[in-house]
N, C-alpha and C positions, 0 to 999 in steps of 0.2 A: 397540692397537688401539681404533681408536672404532666405535663403532658409532652409526648416525644411529639417530634414535627415529621413529614413526610420528606421526602425529595419527590416537588415539582415535576421533573426529568431524572430519563435515565443521566447528564449530563450531568451530572452532582453527585451518582452513583458510582460515578465509572472514578475508574483504577491506572491506569500507566505506570508500567515496570517492565523490567528482560525480561525476552526470552529467554531463559533455561531449557537446559537437554530434557529437559522431564516433560516438558511444557510441547517439545516438538510434535508429537502423536495430533492432539489438543489443534493445533498451531494450523496442520496439515489438514483435519478437517474441517475449521471455518472455514480455509481458501480454499480449498475448496473447492464447498459448498454455493461458497461467496458466487464464487468464478460462472461453474452451472450454473445457479439459478437465474444470474443477469444474462449469460455466455447467449442465451440461446436466438433471442435476434440478432446474432454479430456475426457469432460464429459453425459454422458446420460443426452435426457430429461428431465427426469425423477429430475433429481442432479444438471440437470441448477435451473427447477423450485424450488425445493425445499431451494437454496438458495436463490432465487430472495425473495422466500418468511422468508425469514435471512430477508436477506434489509432493506426491507419494516416491518422486526416487531420490539417495543421497545424497544428487546431484541439490536437491532443491532445499535439503538440511544442516547441506557443506553449508549452503550461500544465506541465510538464516546464523545460525548459526557460526559464520565468518568473519559473520558483521554489524552494526546495531540495530538488534529487534527486538523491535517489547508490543506486549499482548497488551488490552485495552481488558479488565473486567469485569462485568458489574457484579457483585456478591461474588461466587462463587466461577460463575461461569464467561470460563472467553468471548469474545464480544466481538474482537478483533484485534487484524496483526499487523503490522505495520516496522520497516524495515529501507537503511541507507548506506549506501559508503560514496565511498571518493570518485565519483564522476571519473569519464570517459578521457578525461583532457589529463587526469593526473596534477591539476593546479585550484583553485579556491568553486567549485564548482560540485557540490556534493549529489548524487544519484537517489532518488527513491526507489528502491528494486522489488516491495512488492508493499501492497497495500490495502487489507479488503477487512471487510465488514461481516459479519454471518449475516446473511440474508433474514432474518426474524430478527435483527434487532438494528435494521438498517432505518434511513433517512429521517434520522434522533440524535442529528453530529456528532455519534460516535466517530463516522470518520473525518471531516474539519477536524477535531478535538486532533487524533490520532496523527492529521499532517501537521498544522499547528509542534505536537509534541515533536515531533520529529524535526522540524524546521529549523525549532528554538535551538535545539540539538544540535541539529548541523552547523546554524551560525555562529554556538558557543566556544564550536569543535573549530574555528576560524574559516567555514567555507563563506563564499558567498551571495552564491544562488546554489538554486537549487533544476535537478533534471529530473526526467524519467521515461521509459518509453513507456507511452500507458497504453493501457485493453482498448477495443473497439468501446466495450460497453464501459472504461470506467473516465474518456477523453471529459466527458460533459461534466464531470467530478473535476477537471485538477481544471478547466478553465474557466470554470463553476472560483475559484480559487485563486485564480492567477496567474493560469501559466496560458502559454500560450504555444499555437503547434506548432513547432516550427518543419515538421517534414512526417512527412510517415514510412513505417517502409515497414519492417519482418522482423520479428524475433527469431534465429536459427535456439530453436531444443534440442539437448541432447542429444535426443532418441536423432534429427536430424529434421522434424519437416518444422516449418517455419511459419512461427499468426503471426497476421498482422498487427499493428501496429503505430499509437500514433508518438513518436516524438512530441517531446514537449520541456518547456524552459520556464520558470518561474524568478525573477532579480529583485533587485532592491524596488527597481521606479516601475520595472514590468514592461517599459517599451520595446513594443514588436522591434523600434529599426535596432536598435543594438544587441536585437539579438540571430544574426541576418550574416 
């Protein structure tokens, strides 16, 4: 008798693959839902709406499709979206541009798995360090992954609105004295 084994966690069901243009609408939904759910304790209603407008804009689609973007799936459900590109210094630093997990799938390690996948992809492409401008609601997540806050700043959205963020950096040894 054959008994099929049921996975013990969502991580075992996770599949990460490149984001395609046909999946852009779903990716926008995942990012928007994740930010709206987590941002309410950190951002004003007008800042949350400005970010939602950005996610729906052609500019956001260009960011995803113009860089290395990935989506994570559990079965037929897109549960997370992440993207990276070349960092500001145009050197050996890659920049995580976005990393969001659908709120119904949070706290299962899916964001960590996608972040690790992105870091491995960037290292394989020759980058030695990663940086990100983390939203205030995501800074703790990145700290748990070994990122160090370098400075507080703002991210100017294409609409002209500014969103407070935390610039963070992760290197192989993650020593803060090397980051300043």
